[in-house]
C-alpha positions as a Markdown table, in Angstrom:
| # | Residue | x | y | z |
|---|---|---|---|---|
| 1 | Unk | 0.0 | 0.0 | 0.0 |
| 2 | Unk | 2.9 | 2.4 | 0.8 |
| 3 | Unk | 4.2 | 1.8 | -2.7 |
| 4 | Unk | 1.0 | 3.0 | -4.3 |
| 5 | Unk | 1.0 | 6.0 | -2.0 |
| 6 | Unk | 4.6 | 6.9 | -3.2 |
| 7 | Unk | 3.3 | 7.1 | -6.8 |
| 8 | Unk | 0.4 | 9.3 | -5.8 |
| 9 | Unk | 2.6 | 11.6 | -3.8 |
| 10 | Unk | 5.2 | 11.8 | -6.5 |
| 11 | Unk | 2.7 | 12.4 | -9.3 |
| 12 | Unk | 0.7 | 15.0 | -7.5 |
| 13 | Unk | 3.1 | 16.7 | -5.1 |
| 14 | Unk | 4.4 | 19.0 | -7.7 |
| 15 | Unk | 0.9 | 19.9 | -9.0 |
| 16 | Unk | -0.5 | 20.3 | -5.5 |
| 17 | Unk | 2.4 | 22.3 | -4.2 |
| 18 | Unk | 2.5 | 24.7 | -7.1 |
| 19 | Unk | -1.3 | 24.9 | -7.0 |
| 20 | Unk | -1.3 | 26.3 | -3.5 |
| 21 | Unk | 1.2 | 29.0 | -4.4 |
| 22 | Unk | -0.4 | 32.3 | -5.5 |
| 23 | Unk | -0.2 | 32.0 | -9.3 |
| 24 | Unk | 0.5 | 35.6 | -10.0 |
| 25 | Unk | 3.6 | 35.5 | -7.7 |
| 26 | Unk | 5.1 | 32.5 | -9.4 |
| 27 | Unk | 4.1 | 33.2 | -12.9 |
| 28 | Unk | 1.8 | 30.2 | -12.8 |
| 29 | Unk | -1.6 | 31.9 | -13.0 |
| 30 | Unk | -2.9 | 29.2 | -15.3 |
| 31 | Unk | -3.2 | 26.9 | -12.3 |
| 32 | Unk | -6.1 | 29.0 | -11.1 |
| 33 | Unk | -7.9 | 27.4 | -14.0 |
| 34 | Unk | -7.4 | 23.9 | -12.6 |
| 35 | Unk | -9.3 | 22.1 | -9.8 |
| 36 | Unk | -6.0 | 21.4 | -8.0 |
| 37 | Unk | -5.7 | 25.1 | -7.2 |
| 38 | Unk | -8.8 | 24.7 | -4.9 |
| 39 | Unk | -8.1 | 21.3 | -3.4 |
| 40 | Unk | -7.4 | 21.0 | 0.3 |
| 41 | Unk | -5.9 | 18.1 | 2.2 |
| 42 | Unk | -9.2 | 16.2 | 2.4 |
| 43 | Unk | -9.7 | 16.4 | -1.4 |
| 44 | Unk | -6.2 | 15.2 | -2.1 |
| 45 | Unk | -6.6 | 12.4 | 0.3 |
| 46 | Unk | -9.8 | 11.2 | -1.4 |
| 47 | Unk | -8.2 | 11.5 | -4.8 |
| 48 | Unk | -5.1 | 9.5 | -3.6 |
| 49 | Unk | -7.3 | 6.8 | -2.3 |
| 50 | Unk | -9.1 | 6.5 | -5.6 |
| 51 | Unk | -5.8 | 6.3 | -7.5 |
| 52 | Unk | -4.6 | 3.5 | -5.1 |
| 53 | Unk | -7.8 | 1.6 | -5.6 |
| 54 | Unk | -7.4 | 1.7 | -9.4 |
| 55 | Unk | -3.7 | 0.7 | -9.2 |
| 56 | Unk | -4.6 | -2.2 | -7.0 |
| 57 | Unk | -7.0 | -3.6 | -9.7 |
| 58 | Unk | -5.4 | -6.5 | -11.6 |
| 59 | Unk | -7.4 | -5.8 | -14.8 |
| 60 | Unk | -6.0 | -2.3 | -15.2 |
| 61 | Unk | -9.4 | -1.1 | -16.2 |
| 62 | Unk | -11.0 | -0.3 | -12.8 |
| 63 | Unk | -12.7 | 3.1 | -12.2 |
| 64 | Unk | -13.2 | 4.8 | -8.9 |
| 65 | Unk | -15.1 | 8.0 | -8.2 |
| 66 | Unk | -14.7 | 10.2 | -5.2 |
| 67 | Unk | -16.6 | 13.2 | -3.7 |
| 68 | Unk | -15.9 | 15.4 | -0.8 |
| 69 | Unk | -19.4 | 16.0 | 0.8 |
| 70 | Unk | -18.1 | 19.1 | 2.7 |
| 71 | Unk | -17.3 | 21.2 | -0.5 |
| 72 | Unk | -18.7 | 19.1 | -3.4 |
| 73 | Unk | -15.4 | 18.7 | -5.1 |
| 74 | Unk | -15.1 | 15.4 | -6.9 |
| 75 | Unk | -13.3 | 13.3 | -9.4 |
| 76 | Unk | -12.8 | 10.0 | -11.1 |
| 77 | Unk | -9.8 | 7.8 | -11.7 |
| 78 | Unk | -10.0 | 5.2 | -14.5 |
| 79 | Unk | -7.4 | 2.7 | -15.7 |
| 80 | Unk | -7.2 | 2.4 | -19.4 |
| 81 | Unk | -5.6 | -1.0 | -19.5 |
| 82 | Unk | -2.4 | -2.9 | -19.0 |
| 83 | Unk | 0.8 | -1.8 | -20.7 |
| 84 | Unk | 4.5 | -2.8 | -20.9 |
| 85 | Unk | 7.3 | -0.4 | -21.4 |
| 86 | Unk | 10.1 | -1.0 | -23.9 |
| 87 | Unk | 12.3 | -2.0 | -21.0 |
| 88 | Unk | 9.8 | -4.6 | -19.7 |
| 89 | Unk | 8.1 | -2.7 | -16.8 |
| 90 | Unk | 4.5 | -3.3 | -16.0 |
| 91 | Unk | 2.6 | 0.0 | -16.7 |
| 92 | Unk | -0.8 | 1.6 | -16.7 |
| 93 | Unk | -2.4 | 4.7 | -18.0 |
| 94 | Unk | -4.6 | 6.5 | -15.5 |
| 95 | Unk | -7.2 | 8.9 | -16.7 |
| 96 | Unk | -7.9 | 11.4 | -14.0 |
| 97 | Unk | -10.9 | 13.8 | -14.1 |
| 98 | Unk | -11.5 | 16.3 | -11.3 |
| 99 | Unk | -13.7 | 19.3 | -10.6 |
| 100 | Unk | -13.9 | 22.1 | -8.0 |
| 101 | Unk | -15.8 | 25.4 | -8.1 |
| 102 | Unk | -17.1 | 24.7 | -11.5 |
| 103 | Unk | -13.6 | 24.2 | -12.9 |
| 104 | Unk | -13.0 | 20.8 | -14.6 |
| 105 | Unk | -9.9 | 19.1 | -15.9 |
| 106 | Unk | -9.0 | 15.7 | -17.3 |
| 107 | Unk | -5.5 | 14.3 | -17.8 |
| 108 | Unk | -4.0 | 10.9 | -18.6 |
| 109 | Unk | -0.8 | 9.9 | -16.7 |
| 110 | Unk | 1.3 | 7.0 | -17.9 |
| 111 | Unk | 2.8 | 5.1 | -14.9 |
| 112 | Unk | 5.1 | 2.1 | -14.6 |
| 113 | Unk | 6.0 | -0.1 | -11.6 |
| 114 | Unk | 9.7 | 0.3 | -11.0 |
| 115 | Unk | 11.9 | -2.7 | -10.2 |
| 116 | Unk | 11.4 | -1.9 | -6.5 |
| 117 | Unk | 7.7 | -2.0 | -6.9 |
| 118 | Unk | 6.9 | 1.7 | -6.6 |
| 119 | Unk | 4.7 | 3.3 | -9.3 |
| 120 | Unk | 6.4 | 6.2 | -11.1 |
| 121 | Unk | 5.5 | 8.5 | -13.9 |
| 122 | Unk | 6.6 | 6.8 | -17.2 |
| 123 | Unk | 8.0 | 10.0 | -18.7 |
| 124 | Unk | 9.7 | 9.3 | -22.0 |
| 125 | Unk | 8.8 | 5.6 | -22.1 |
| 126 | Unk | 7.1 | 4.0 | -25.0 |
| 127 | Unk | 4.2 | 1.9 | -23.7 |
| 128 | Unk | 2.6 | -1.0 | -25.6 |
| 129 | Unk | -0.8 | -2.3 | -24.7 |
| 130 | Unk | -0.9 | -5.8 | -23.3 |
| 131 | Unk | -3.8 | -7.8 | -24.8 |
| 132 | Unk | -5.7 | -10.1 | -22.4 |
| 133 | Unk | -5.6 | -13.8 | -23.2 |
| 134 | Unk | -8.8 | -15.1 | -24.8 |
């Protein structure tokens, strides 16, 4: 479980850290146009739990929705299948949709399980879809 948490923290730490910095001061005003700008700790926790649930699914195609009842912010994480990297790592692509204060965003993140078992962004890796056996 901690391995999955490492992926989530690595993937979103940059976005969440930058999103909490006043955009005008850092030249990153565009972040005000993303839900992450408004997310608090509870929202990030719910999103992280959804990511972990999807990564734990063996099919690679699970979907998990989340919603914070206190502020109405919500999201969905969906696996788009199983992949292999050119260097043989098990990989996934996660489609993440989120909304807060009427602002919506959707992104897809390629991630691979490193040799140590931690999930990491698959930046620069070519991923090939793994076809399920008939």
